[in-house]
N, C-alpha and C positions, 0 to 999 in steps of 0.2 A: 347832902343831895338826896339820899333815899327817903328821908323824912319829908322833904319838900315834894318829892314825887308822889308819895302816898297821900299827902294832903290835897293834891290837885286831881285825884282820881274822879272820873265822872262816868256815868253809865252812857254807853253809846246808843244812838238810835238803832232800831232794828225793824224788820218787816212786821206788820201786824199779824195777829193770829198765830203767835208762837205756841207750839204744842209741847207739853211736857215730854221729856225723853227724846222725842223725834226732833224738836227744835223748829226751825223756820222751813218746814217742808211744804207748807201751803203756798202754791204758786211757783214752786221750784220745778223746773223742767230740765231733764237730763240732757236734752239736746241744745238748750239755749241759756246756759248759766251766765254768759257774758252779757247778752242782750237783756236778760232779766235784771242783772246788776246795774246796767246803765239806766234802766227805767227806775229802779229803786233810788239811785243817786239823785234823780231829779226831785224826788219827794222826801227823801231822808236827809239830804244835805251832803256836805263835802267829806264826811267820814261816817261810816255806819258798820254794823256787824251783821253777819249771817251765821247762824249755828245750825249745823246739820248733823244729827246723830252724834252729838257730843263734840264735834270738831268746830272750832270757832275760826271764822274768817273775818279779818278786819280789812275793809276796803276804803281806800282814800282816792278821791277824785278832785278835791279842791286844790287850787294852784299853790296856795301858801303851804299847806301841809305836805303836798307832794314835793315842794321845794325842800322842805326839811328832810324828808326821806331820801332825797337825792344827795344829801350832804355826806360825802365819803368819810369824813372824820367821825360822824355819829352813826352811820349805817353802812352795811355792806350787802352784797347779794345774798339772798336766801334761796336755796333750792326748794321750791314749793312742792307740795305733795304731788301735783300733776307732773312736774318735771322729774321729781324723784322716781316716779313710776317708769320713766323712760330709761333709767339707769340699767334696766335689765338688758337693753340693747345698746345704749350709748355709753355705759360705764362712766369713766372719768374723762370723757371727751369734753371739748371746750364748753359746750352748752349745758351739759348735765353734771359737770364736776363741781364738787364743793371747793370753795376758794382756797381752803388750806391744803388741798391735795396737790402734790408736787407736779403731776402731769398737766394740771391746768397752766401753771406758770411756764413750764417747759414748752408746751405747745403754743402758748401765746407768744412767747419770745421767739420761738423758731419760725412761726408762720406769719407773724405780724408784717414783715417786709413784703410778703406776697399780696397784701391787701392795701397797700398804699395807693394814692392817686397815681403816682408815676408807674406803678406796676400794671395799671389798667391798660397801658399802651400795648403790653405784650398779649393781653387777652382780647384786644379789640377785633382782630381779624376773625377769631373763632366766633365771638359774639355775633359778628356781622354775617358769617356763614350760616349760623343757626337761624338768625332772624330772616335771612333770605329764604331758607327752607320754609319758614312759617308763611312768608309772603307768597311763595309759589303754591303752597298748600291752600291758602285762602283764595288765590286767584282762580282756582278751579271750582269754587263753590259759591253759592249765593247766600247760604245760611251757615253760621259756624257756632259751635259751642265754645264760648270764650274761655271759661275757666279751665276746661279740659285742654284746650290748645295752649293756653298760657303755661299750664303745668308741663305739657310736653316740651315746650320751648325752654323753660328754665331748667328742667331736668337735663336735657341735652347740653345746655350751656355749661352748667356746673360739672357735669360728667366729663365733657371734652376739655374744658379749660383747666379743671382741677386735677383730673386723673387720666387724661387722654383716653377716655373710655366712652364709646358711643352707645347710646340706648336706641338709636334709629327710630325715634318716636314718630316721625312724620312718614315713615314707611310702613307703619302699622295701622290696621283698621281700628284696633282697640288700644287703650293706653298700655304701656309696658307693665308687666306684672309687678315690677318694683313699686309702681304708683299705687296699685291696689293694695299691696301688702303694707306699704307705708301708711296710707290713709286708714287702713284697718287697725294698725297698731296705735296710731294717734287717737282715733275715735274711741277705741276700746279703753285706752288709758283715761280719756276724758270722762267716760261714763263710770268707770270703776272708781275713780277718785272721789265721786260723790257719795260713795258708801265707805266711810272710814273705819268701819268695824271689820277686821280681816276675815273672821269666820263667816260673817253674814255675806260679805262680798264673794267669798269662795263658793258659797251655795248659790247665790244669785247669778254668778257669771261662770258657772262650771262649764257650760257648753261654749260660751264665748271665749273663755280662757284657752280652750283647746284650739279654737281657730286662731287665737292670738299667738299661741306657740308655733303653729304652722307658719304664720306670717313672719314671725321673728326668725324662724329657721331659714325661710327663703331669703330674707334680707341678709343673713349671714352668708348664704351661698353667693349672693351677688358680690359681697365684699371680697370673699375669697377669689372669685373670678376676676375682679379688678386687679388684685395684687398678683394673681397667677399670670394674667395676661401680660402684665409689665415684665415679670421675671422671665417668662418663657420666650417673649419676643426678643429679648436681648437688646432692646433699644431704649433710649432715654425718652422721657416725657418732656424734654427741652426745658427742664427747670420748673415743672408744674408742682402742685402741692405734694403729690405722691413722691416725686423725685426728691424734694426737700426732706421729707420724712425718712425715706429709705437711705439717702446719703448720710443723714445724721446718725441713723441706726448703725451704719457700717463704720462710723468714726468713733473709735473708743475714747477719744479725747473731747468729744462734743458733750458739753454739760446738759444740752437740751435733747439728747437722743431719747426716742420713745420706743417702747417695746412693740413687738409685732402686733400683740393684741390691741394695744392702744392706738396704733396706726389704723387698724380696722375700725375702731370706734371713732376716730377723727374723720375717716372717710364717710362713715354713716352720718356723723354730725353735719358735715358740709352738704351731703346729698339731700338730707332732709331740710336743714335750715336754709341752705343755699338756694333751694328752689321753691319751697313752700311759701316763704314770705314774699319773694319777688313776684311769683305768679299771682298771688292775691293782690298785691299792689297794682299790677298791670290790669287785672280784671276789674277792680274797683275804679281805676282811672278811666277805663273804656266805658264802664257803665255811666259814669257822670258825664263824660264827653257826649255819649249818645243822648243823654237827657238835656244837654245844653249845646245845641248845634251852633250857636253863635260863638261860643268859646272854642268849639272844635274847628270852626272855620278860621278863627284867628290863629290858632295853633298851626293849622295846615298852611296858612300863609307864611307863618314864621319859618316852617320847615322849608317851604319852597324858596324863600329868600336866602336862607343860610346855606342850604345844601344844593340848591339848583337841581340839575339833572344828574349830578355826579354821585358816585358811591360815597357815602359819608366817611370822611377821614376822622381819625381819633380826635383831632383838635376841634372839629366842628360840633361834636356832641355837646360839650358844655355851653355852647353858644345858643342852644335852644332853651332860653330862659323861661318862656311861657310854658313850654312842655314840662320843664322841671317844676314850675309852680303848680301845674295841674297834678303832677305826681305827688308833690308835698301835701296838697290839699286833700287828695284822695286818702293819703295816709293819715291825715289829721282826723278825717271822719271815721275811717275804718282801718286803724293800724292792724296789720295782719297778725302781729304778735300782740295780743290785746292787754297784757298785764305783765308786770314784773314784781317780784317780792323783795322786800328789804328787811334786814334784821338789825336790831339795835346792838351796837358794840358795847354799850354800857347802859345803866338805868337812865331813862330820860323821859321827857314829855313832849308830845307834838301838838301844836295848835293850842297849847295851854289847857287841853281837855282830856287827852288820852295818854295814860301812863304806859310806858313800855319798859319792862325789866330787861336786863341784858339777855339777849337770845330771843326775845319776843320778835314777832315779824308781822308785817302788814303788806297787803297788795296795793300797788298803785294801779288803779283802773284807768288805763290810758285813754280809751274813748271818752270816759267821763272827764278826765283832765283836759282833753282836747275840746271839750264843750264848756269849760269854765267861762264865766262872764268876761274874763280878760280877753276873750276872743271876739267880743261884740254881742249884739243883741240877738242875732239869729244864727246860733251856732250850728244848727242842723243844715243850713244852706251851704251849697257848694260855691265857693268864691276863691279862685286862685290868687286874687289880688291880696289876700291876707298875707301872702309871702313876697310881696314887693319889699324891697330892702328897707324902706322907711317904716313899714309896718312891722317887720321883724325886729328892728331896733327898738320899737316902742313897747315890746313885750319882754318879760323876763325870759331868760334862756331855758329855764326848767319847765316851761309850760308845753313844750313840744318834744315828745319822747318816743317816737315810733321805733327807735333802735335800742331802747333800754337806756341805761345810764351808767356812768362811772367806768371803772376799769373792766367791768364785765359787760359793757355795751357790745352790740353786734360787731364782731371783728370784720365782717364782710360788707359793711354798709357802703363803702365807696364802690365796690364791685357791683352791688345791687343797683345803686343809683345810675352808674354808667350803663349797665345793661338795660335797665328800664327806660331811660331816656332815649337810648338808641332804638329800642324796639318800638316804643310809642311813636317816635318820629317816623320810622319806616312805615308803620301802619297808616299814619295820617297822610304820608306822602303818596301812598299807593291807592288808598281806598276812601270812598264815602261809605258811611254805615248808618244804619237806622235800627232802633230798638223795636221790639214787639210792643205795640201800644198797650196791650193788656198786662204786660209783665210788671210786677211789683217786686222790689228788691227783697230777696230771701237770702239769708246768710247761714251758711253751714259752719258750725263750730267744731273744730277737731284739734284743739290747742291753738291752731291758727284760724283765721277767719277767711272765708271765701264766698263770693256770690254763688248762689245755687241756681241751676237751670237757667243761666243767663246766656241768651243767644242774640246774635246780631245778624241783620240782613246786609249784605255787602254789594257794592258795585265798584268796579275798577275805574279809577279816575281817567278821564280822557286826556 
């Protein structure tokens, strides 16, 4: 096998103007590495490499090779450098853990039942309350900052459903300080990861590192407050995620019991991952609906027909099939978690061209995968009909991966889908909205993707 692998090694395409020592730094922008890579994929093909200061990144966007990387028998999750940098605050929480760490399996087994489709019924009332807060907030305004308000909404939702902790985001003039600290940590980690030489990064980011330490300290204070509030109140969270973890910790016979430190790391994991991704998905969906008023009108008609004038019941949310397709298509174009890394379990070759030794890793560039020719001729166009049942069946399953892949895929995807469809439905039901004609989509990259400076003009429906 090893001899065969060596015989099939091939040099990968890479950006032009590679510079000795520095590597592929020409055209590298610290604020837009994902968008730069998407553009490179269009010219370099389904697999290419980028080398920056001695660190090599292999990026895969072609459907066939991505399918190989998603094979759980040959590959597993790799904690990429950008994710590894978050271990300073996330430790071995679900998102940042190495697969071999015991706490990953413990937390996964312990919390998985809390994220099943049937579990969504218990969260629906809180999701509805927070969405109602958003609608009331928007009803008193004519122009809204979409990404900011979606972040408020999803932070309150995961805080209240997961930990019975309210951030009171819609009672504040400015975002909760948790949001500023979290965005600061994510953005800092994104920028610092582009400088893989530790001593050089220490010099370049000396002042930023101090700000990052302050942000991390604040996030830790929020976590302590969440746990302290539960303990001091003497009340239960009615079976929420914090209840599940604390109850297991008190049970000496529970094999999935987590330490107090890891419980705090899991809380942070869900607060970050549980609201960053969903807020981005909702923001992109609203951007495309504003650009496509005919689709928005059709979705609004669907909501009116399915929900009528009633408060939407749990069972009515999955019936918004067009609204769900709109969300899926927005996630195809701009998956808010834009890449995942895969590591070879043994020596192998992908696509017949790229040798990977055991332990080697590569990124699946999800926006590139979602623009593979298998999706049609105009893959940059917004078209929810790509997710009609017949069209889904006509494509391989591995070409749509907004939630990651395999056993390490997003544990909260059913939660995110139910919340996003409910919220999108309520916005369509209540409002007409129009974009600023001069606005062009700008994307902020902070490990996740989010529309930047995106505002809508609103009018309450008659």
